[in-house]
C-alpha positions as CSV (number, residue, x, y, z in Angstrom):
1,X,-0.1,-0.4,-0.2
2,X,1.5,3.3,-1.1
3,X,2.5,5.7,1.5
4,X,0.1,8.6,0.5
5,X,-3.1,6.2,0.4
6,X,-2.5,4.7,4.1
7,X,-4.8,7.3,5.6
8,X,-7.6,6.9,3.3
9,X,-7.3,3.1,3.7
10,X,-7.3,3.5,7.6
11,X,-10.3,5.8,7.7
12,X,-12.3,3.5,5.6
13,X,-11.3,0.1,7.5
14,X,-12.7,2.3,10.5
15,X,-15.5,3.6,9.2
16,X,-16.8,0.2,8.3
17,X,-16.0,-1.3,11.2
18,X,-17.8,1.5,13.1
19,X,-20.9,1.0,10.6
20,X,-21.3,-2.6,11.3
21,X,-21.0,-2.0,14.8
22,X,-17.9,-4.7,15.2
23,X,-16.0,-1.9,17.2
24,X,-17.3,0.8,19.8
25,X,-15.2,4.1,19.8
26,X,-15.8,7.7,21.5
27,X,-16.4,10.2,18.6
28,X,-13.4,12.4,19.9
29,X,-11.1,9.1,19.6
30,X,-12.1,8.0,15.8
31,X,-8.9,9.4,14.5
32,X,-6.7,8.0,17.0
33,X,-8.1,4.7,16.0
34,X,-7.4,6.0,12.4
35,X,-3.8,6.3,13.2
36,X,-3.6,3.2,15.1
37,X,-4.6,1.3,11.9
38,X,-2.5,3.3,9.7
39,X,0.5,2.5,12.1
40,X,-0.2,-1.0,11.3
41,X,0.4,-0.2,7.4
42,X,3.2,1.9,7.7
43,X,5.0,-0.7,9.9
44,X,4.1,-3.3,7.7
45,X,5.7,-0.7,4.6
46,X,8.9,-0.3,6.7
47,X,9.6,-4.0,7.4
48,X,8.7,-5.0,4.0
49,X,11.3,-2.3,2.8
50,X,13.9,-3.6,4.9
51,X,13.6,-7.1,4.1
52,X,13.8,-6.0,0.5
53,X,17.0,-4.1,1.2
54,X,18.5,-7.3,3.1
55,X,17.6,-9.3,0.1
56,X,19.6,-7.0,-2.2
57,X,22.7,-6.8,0.4
58,X,22.9,-11.0,0.5
59,X,22.5,-11.0,-3.5
60,X,25.2,-8.4,-3.6
61,X,27.3,-10.2,-1.2
62,X,26.8,-13.5,-2.8
63,X,27.3,-12.2,-6.3
64,X,24.2,-13.4,-7.4
65,X,21.6,-12.3,-10.2
66,X,19.7,-10.0,-9.4
67,X,16.7,-12.6,-10.1
68,X,17.4,-14.4,-6.4
69,X,16.0,-11.1,-4.8
70,X,12.5,-12.0,-4.8
71,X,13.3,-15.8,-3.3
72,X,15.5,-14.2,-0.2
73,X,13.0,-12.0,0.6
74,X,10.7,-14.6,0.4
75,X,13.0,-16.6,2.8
76,X,13.6,-13.7,5.3
77,X,9.9,-13.0,5.6
78,X,9.5,-16.9,6.2
79,X,12.0,-16.6,9.3
80,X,10.3,-13.5,10.5
81,X,6.7,-14.7,10.2
82,X,6.3,-11.8,8.2
83,X,3.5,-12.3,5.5
84,X,4.3,-11.1,2.1
85,X,2.8,-12.0,-1.5
86,X,-0.1,-14.0,-0.8
87,X,0.1,-13.7,2.8
88,X,0.3,-9.9,3.2
89,X,-3.8,-9.7,3.3
90,X,-3.9,-12.3,6.3
91,X,-1.1,-10.8,8.3
92,X,-2.1,-7.3,7.9
93,X,-5.5,-8.1,8.8
94,X,-4.4,-10.3,12.1
95,X,-2.0,-7.2,13.1
96,X,-5.1,-4.8,12.7
97,X,-7.3,-7.2,14.7
98,X,-4.4,-7.5,17.3
99,X,-4.3,-3.7,17.4
100,X,-7.8,-3.1,18.1
101,X,-7.9,-5.5,20.9
102,X,-4.7,-3.8,22.7
103,X,-5.6,0.0,22.2
104,X,-6.6,2.1,24.5
105,X,-8.6,4.2,22.2
106,X,-11.1,1.6,21.3
107,X,-13.4,1.3,24.1
108,X,-15.1,-2.1,22.9
109,X,-14.5,-5.0,20.0
110,X,-17.7,-6.9,19.5
111,X,-16.9,-8.2,16.2
112,X,-15.6,-12.2,16.3
113,X,-12.6,-12.8,14.5
114,X,-14.6,-13.9,11.3
115,X,-16.4,-10.7,11.0
116,X,-13.6,-8.3,11.3
117,X,-11.6,-10.4,9.0
118,X,-14.7,-10.1,6.5
119,X,-14.8,-6.1,7.3
120,X,-11.1,-5.4,7.0
121,X,-9.8,-7.6,4.1
122,X,-11.9,-6.3,1.2
123,X,-10.7,-2.9,1.9
124,X,-7.1,-4.0,1.8
125,X,-7.8,-6.2,-1.2
126,X,-9.0,-3.5,-3.0
127,X,-5.9,-1.3,-2.5
128,X,-3.4,-4.1,-3.3
129,X,-5.5,-4.5,-6.3
130,X,-5.2,-0.9,-7.6
131,X,-1.6,-1.3,-6.6
132,X,-1.0,-4.6,-8.5
133,X,-2.8,-2.9,-11.4
134,X,-0.3,-0.2,-11.5
135,X,2.8,-2.1,-10.9
136,X,1.9,-4.0,-13.8
137,X,1.3,-1.1,-15.9
138,X,4.6,0.6,-14.9
139,X,6.6,-2.7,-15.6
140,X,4.8,-2.6,-19.6
141,X,6.7,0.7,-19.5
142,X,9.7,-0.1,-18.1
143,X,10.8,-3.3,-19.7
144,X,14.1,-2.4,-20.8
145,X,15.6,-2.3,-17.3
146,X,16.7,-5.2,-15.3
147,X,14.8,-5.9,-12.6
148,X,16.6,-5.7,-9.2
149,X,18.9,-2.5,-10.4
150,X,19.1,0.5,-9.0
151,X,18.5,1.9,-12.4
152,X,15.3,-0.3,-12.8
153,X,13.9,1.3,-9.4
154,X,14.4,4.7,-10.0
155,X,12.7,4.5,-13.4
156,X,10.1,2.5,-11.8
157,X,9.4,5.3,-9.0
158,X,9.2,7.8,-11.7
159,X,6.9,5.9,-13.9
160,X,4.8,4.9,-10.9
161,X,4.3,8.8,-10.0
162,X,3.8,9.6,-13.6
163,X,0.9,7.4,-13.9
164,X,-0.4,8.0,-10.6
165,X,-0.8,11.7,-11.5
166,X,-2.1,11.1,-14.9
167,X,-5.1,8.8,-13.2
168,X,-5.4,11.4,-10.4
169,X,-4.0,8.9,-7.6
170,X,-2.1,11.0,-5.7
171,X,-2.3,11.8,-2.1
172,X,-5.5,10.8,0.0
């Protein structure tokens, strides 16, 4: 989930949980709960980035081809019990449910795990679906750059920013 969209995703998740009456939150603490949810997403992004960097370092230190980066990142993630790829949504939902149960900003959690999962997961899936679509479009534009290289990453980010602007998908 891109950094700029975290507040919107967090707001949507909290709004849906409140609408379904799965959580009870004092009106003046709703923004705090949104920040709690956002912190889960931000921490996920941070660890995901860190694992990617560690994988790149291992690839470089071992003199491996950059194509090994994903496999090594997946191994590092498994060691940390960190969900990536297909496991990312379940991992994030688990983290958010745990946060809701521990947060001082949430008065009460009424929804059971299944209900919370059914409410939170679609919001994340929608966001990741948008990200996947953007990712595919960017990759079509930068085919001539070798994946995993610094040039690829720079060009990827430039192209992603350009496509987001053209589609009006900037901040918020």
